[in-house]
Wavefront OBJ file of the C-alpha trace (Angstrom):
o trace
v 39.641 50.417 -41.365
v 38.246 49.761 -38.285
v 40.642 49.453 -35.030
v 41.099 45.714 -34.142
v 40.630 46.766 -30.473
v 37.272 48.923 -30.486
v 35.562 47.320 -28.085
v 31.979 46.310 -29.139
v 29.843 49.703 -28.204
v 28.285 49.588 -24.407
v 24.877 49.679 -25.900
v 25.450 45.854 -27.448
v 27.318 45.140 -23.707
v 23.999 46.323 -22.134
v 21.894 44.460 -24.071
v 23.525 41.054 -23.117
v 23.700 41.733 -19.431
v 19.716 42.920 -19.642
v 19.581 39.431 -21.635
v 21.160 37.579 -19.362
v 19.338 38.707 -16.130
v 15.967 38.220 -17.689
v 17.150 34.448 -18.475
v 17.914 33.806 -15.115
v 14.508 34.600 -13.954
v 12.713 31.109 -12.299
v 9.079 30.541 -13.806
v 6.862 31.414 -12.314
v 8.799 35.043 -10.738
v 9.529 38.224 -11.971
v 11.844 41.468 -12.364
v 10.484 44.831 -12.985
v 12.277 46.924 -14.989
v 13.430 48.612 -12.307
v 14.984 45.529 -10.539
v 17.498 44.667 -13.817
v 18.729 47.663 -14.444
v 19.576 48.243 -10.444
v 20.991 44.700 -10.965
v 23.249 44.691 -13.759
v 24.246 48.184 -12.445
v 23.218 50.462 -15.071
v 20.240 52.218 -17.143
v 17.198 52.614 -15.903
v 13.562 51.411 -16.754
v 13.199 52.728 -19.758
v 16.372 51.144 -20.959
v 15.619 48.091 -19.674
v 11.657 48.572 -21.643
v 14.113 49.701 -24.852
v 16.147 46.371 -24.784
v 12.917 44.509 -24.354
v 11.105 45.296 -27.061
v 13.924 45.083 -29.134
v 16.076 42.397 -28.216
v 13.616 40.153 -25.689
v 11.350 38.448 -27.883
v 13.880 35.131 -27.004
v 13.557 35.509 -23.141
v 10.669 35.100 -20.899
v 9.707 38.661 -21.192
v 6.512 37.247 -19.988
v 8.832 37.430 -16.617
v 9.716 41.260 -17.077
v 6.627 43.713 -15.383
v 6.119 47.356 -14.185
v 6.721 48.245 -11.483
v 3.060 48.611 -9.897
v 2.513 44.784 -11.131
v 1.285 45.418 -14.196
v 2.929 43.011 -17.337
v 4.487 44.855 -19.860
v 1.479 47.106 -22.456
v -0.059 45.331 -25.830
v 0.844 41.745 -24.601
v -0.608 42.012 -21.429
v -3.342 38.866 -21.484
v 0.163 36.576 -23.215
v 1.850 37.675 -20.062
v -0.444 36.835 -17.168
v -1.491 33.598 -18.901
v 1.733 32.388 -19.002
v 2.637 33.669 -15.527
v -0.449 32.030 -14.302
v 0.617 28.589 -15.763
v 4.440 28.887 -14.465
v 2.216 29.287 -10.830
v 3.291 32.917 -10.527
v 0.857 34.969 -7.515
v -1.680 37.038 -9.683
v -4.146 38.867 -8.102
v -7.089 39.751 -10.804
v -4.945 41.959 -13.359
v -1.321 42.493 -11.467
v 1.236 40.122 -10.039
v 1.924 40.189 -6.354
v 5.149 41.225 -6.126
v 5.683 40.875 -2.943
v 4.837 36.767 -3.256
v 6.680 36.798 -7.121
v 9.505 39.426 -7.459
v 13.100 37.498 -8.438
v 15.601 38.470 -5.950
v 19.405 36.874 -8.659
v 21.255 37.666 -5.801
v 19.550 36.117 -2.886
v 19.538 32.405 -4.769
l 1 2 3 4 5 6 7 8 9 10 11 12 13 14 15 16 17 18 19 20 21 22 23 24 25 26 27 28 29 30 31 32 33 34 35 36 37 38 39 40 41 42 43 44 45 46 47 48 49 50 51 52 53 54 55 56 57 58 59 60 61 62 63 64 65 66 67 68 69 70 71 72 73 74 75 76 77 78 79 80 81 82 83 84 85 86 87 88 89 90 91 92 93 94 95 96 97 98 99 100 101 102 103 104 105 106 107
């Protein structure tokens, strides 16, 4: 019989933390996978990527990009179209991180 005092698995908590940060990224701004991991204080870019690939469809996933400024692989065109529509700073097929990177602690 399960113990009612047992906390939910840490993985679920991490997923909720990551998705909550992604939901806060303003239109036209981005964070890298590593930025999000650093902000939540756990995991790394790969763990954030895993959360996004499994559970990120309901949040603005296009605002989470790779550290080199490229959108998620396989969805580049869709992400760039959405970011451009939001007025994000884009140069070619990359997001200009120096302009578009969002720091939640600074706002």
